[in-house]
N, C-alpha and C positions, 0 to 999 in steps of 0.2 A: 149361714152366710156361705155362699158358694166359694170355693177356693179355685182361683184360676191357675191352670197348669201351663207352664211354658212349652211352646211347640218342641217336639222332639227333634234333636239335632239331625241333620240330614248326613248319613255317612259319606265320607269322601272316598271316591273310588280312586285308588292308586294304581296306575297301569303296572301290570306285571312285567318285569324285566326278563329278557332272555337269559337263561342260566349260563349260556356260553359267551354271549357278548352283549354289550349295552347298545349296540347299534340298532337303529329302526330303519327298515326299508319301506319307502313309500312308493307304491305302483300307481303310476299315472297312465292316462290313455296314450296308447302307442302312436308314434309317428315315425314313418320309416325315415331313417336317416343315420348318419355315422356319429357315434357318441365321441366325446374327447378321447383321442388315441392315447395320449400320454398316461392318463390313469388306467385306461384299459390294458395297454401292454404292460404296465407295471403290475397290475393284478393278475395278468396272465402269467407272468414270470414268477410272481410270488407263489402261485399255486401250481407250479410246474410239477410238484411231487404228486399231485392229484392225477395228472395225465399218466405218469410213470406207473402209479399203483393200478389204475384202470388197465394199463397195457399188461402188467404182470397178471392181473385177474384174468384177462382174456387168453393169455398164453397157457395159464394153468387149466382153463377150460378146454383148450385145444390139445392138452396133454403134452405140451412143449417141454416139460421138465422130466418126461419119461424117455426111456431109451427108444421105444417104438415110436413115439411121437416125433423125435428128432430124426429117427431113420426114415419115416415117411416123408418128412420134410425135405430130405435129400433124395430119396428114391423118386418121387414124383417128377421133379424136373429132369432128372437123369434119364428116366424112362421116355419122357416126352422128347427130350434131346435125341435119344436113340431113334424114336420113330421118325422124327422130322429129318434126321441124317439119312436114314435108310430111304426115305421118299426123294430127297434131293439127290442122293447118290445114284439111285435108279434113273431118275429124270435127266441127270447130267451124264449119264453113260459111264459111271464109275470114275469121273474125273475129280472127285473131292477126296481129300486125305484128312489126316488127323488134325492138321491145322484148322481146317474148316469146322470140324467137330468142337475144337475149342473155342472158335468164334461163336458157333451156335450156342454152346453152353453158357459161355459168359454173357452173350446177349439175352438169353432166356432168363438167367438169374437176375440180371438188371431190370429186364422188362416186367418180371413178376413181382419185384419189390414195388414198382409203381402200380401195377395192376391190382396187387393185394391191398395196398394202401386205399385205392378207390373202392375196391370191393368191400373191404371191412368197414369203411367209413360211411358208405351210403345210408345205412340205417342207424348211424350212431346217434343222431338227433331224435328221429322218431322212435327209436327203441329205448331212449332215456326219458320217456315221458314223466314219470313220478320224480325223477331226479331233478328235472327241469322245473316242474311245478312247485317243488318244495325246497329248493335250494337256490340260493343266489351265487352265481359264480360265472366266469366268462365261458360261454358256450362253445367257443372254439376249442376248448380243451377236449371236447368230445371226438371230433374228427382227428385232432392232432394225436390223441392216444392211440388211434387205429394205426396212423402212420409209424409211431414208435413201435407198435406190434409187428407191423410188416417189416421194419428195419431190424428188428431183433431176429426175425425169421431169415432175413437176408444174410446176415453175418456169417452163420455157419456155412452157407453155400460157398463163400470165398475160400474157405479152407478146403472145401472139396474140390474146388477147381485147381488148386495148386499142383497136385500130381498130373492132372491132364495137361497143364501148361508144360510141365517138364517132360512129359512122354512125347509131346508134340514138337519139343525142341525149339520153342519159341524164345525170343530174346529176353534177357533179364538185365535191366539196367536202371539208371537214375530216372529214366523217363516213366517208369511204372509209378513214380510218386504222383503222377498226374491222376492216379486212381482216387486219391483223397478228394481233391476238389470236384471231380467228377461225381463221386457219390454225394457230396454236398449239394450239387446241383439236382441230383435225383431227389434228395430229400426235400429241397425247396419246391420242385415241381410237384411231388407227390402231395406235399402239404397243401398247396393251393388247390390242386384238383380235388383233394378230399374235402376241404371246406366248401368248394363249389357244389359238388354232387350231393353232400349232405344237406345243404340248404335247399337245393332243387327238390330233393326228395319230400321236403316238408310240403311244398306246393303241388308237386306232381308225383303221386305215389306209384306211378308206373316206370319211374327211373330205374328202380331196381331190377325190373324185368327186362328193360331194354339194355341194361349195362353188359350182360354177358356177350351180346351180339356185337356191341361197339368194341368191347375189349378184343374180341376175336379178330374183327377187321382191323383194329389198331396194331395188332401183332403182325398181320400180313403186309401191312403198309409200312412197317418199320424195318430197317436194314438188320434183321435177326437171321431170317432164312436165306439170306444172300448178303454179299458185300455192297456197301453203298456204291462203290465205283463200277459195279455191274448194272446199276439202273440206266436204262436207255436215256439218251439226252432229252428226248421228246417228252418223257414223263419225269424228269428230274425234280420238277416243281413239287412232286409228292413229298420229297425229303424236306422241302422248305416249309410247306403248310403243316407238316406233321411235327407236333411238339417234340417227339422222341427222335426225329430224323438227324438233327445235328448232334444230339446228345449221345445216341448209339454209335454214330460214325465216329465221333472223338473216342468213345469207349473202346471201340474196335481198334482204332489207330494206335492207342497206347498199349492195349493188352496184347494184340495180335500182332501188330506192326512194330511195336517196340520203339515207337517214336512219339514225340509230342504231337498233340492234335493240331490239325489245320486251323488256322486262326478264323477262317470263315465258318467251319463247323462249330468252333468253340463259341463264337460270337452269337451264332444262331441258338445254340443250347442256352447260353445265359440269357438271351432275350425272351425265349420261350419260358424258361423256368421262372424267372422273376416276373414276367408279365402275367403268367397264370397265377402266381402266388399273390400278386397285388390285386388282381381282378377277383379271384376267388376270396381272398381275405376281406377285401371291402364289401363285396356282396353279402358274405355271411355275417360280418359285424353289423352291417346296416339293417339286417333283417332279424337278427336273433331275438330282439325284444318282442318280436311278433310270434315267435315259435310256440309260447305258451298257449295262445288262443287257437292255435291250428292243430295242436296234437289231439 
């Protein structure tokens, strides 16, 4: 008599949990839009150490922790300032003194902080393809880490400027405390510009090729090679439409003039810094979920 056998039990498949976290991420079709900013900013702040560590890694790759690396960081803007000073000195018939060299050096240091932030960040997203494809984190940390790198490169230049300030006999007083909020505005402006160009590079891969020409023109249009009050009245609008116009004017007023910045220059600097930060940040955040499919 045949013996009926019960059907073999179907093995139950238990989903394997991540050994690091029990969270499961579900990826849905992307729609361009701004995610809830509260949770995003909270996660951005929670992972801030990630940006700092990426910045340290970039600095080690640039030999920042070596004596020669720090020496080149200082010599490069010093030699550039010397060349520009000689050029302006000849063109102005020898009417420039040490105080103008101090203005030129301080302006170049501030300009290169912002320019380096943009230059380092332009490929921060396109160069982090594997990280973006395999890890879930706020992508804004990538360009912001480049801004931190540029800021850490900027700090030693302030120390180098101190003896130049003393040799030029420029005033030292409480007005120099304005340096702190002005550097804060530089950081805000650099962060917004870094997020903007890094997102644009994802869509337009020629941005990195165009950037050196734009940065060179930006330097000439900014009050670095000249004082802001020397700009002819007919083209004074250049300082208004230039995001660095009011900021570098206020920077020179404080460091070279030894006085608080003019309120119109300060208001212009604040408007441009936070305007670019909001525009660049919102554009980046609204597009970052699409980055993975475009890399």
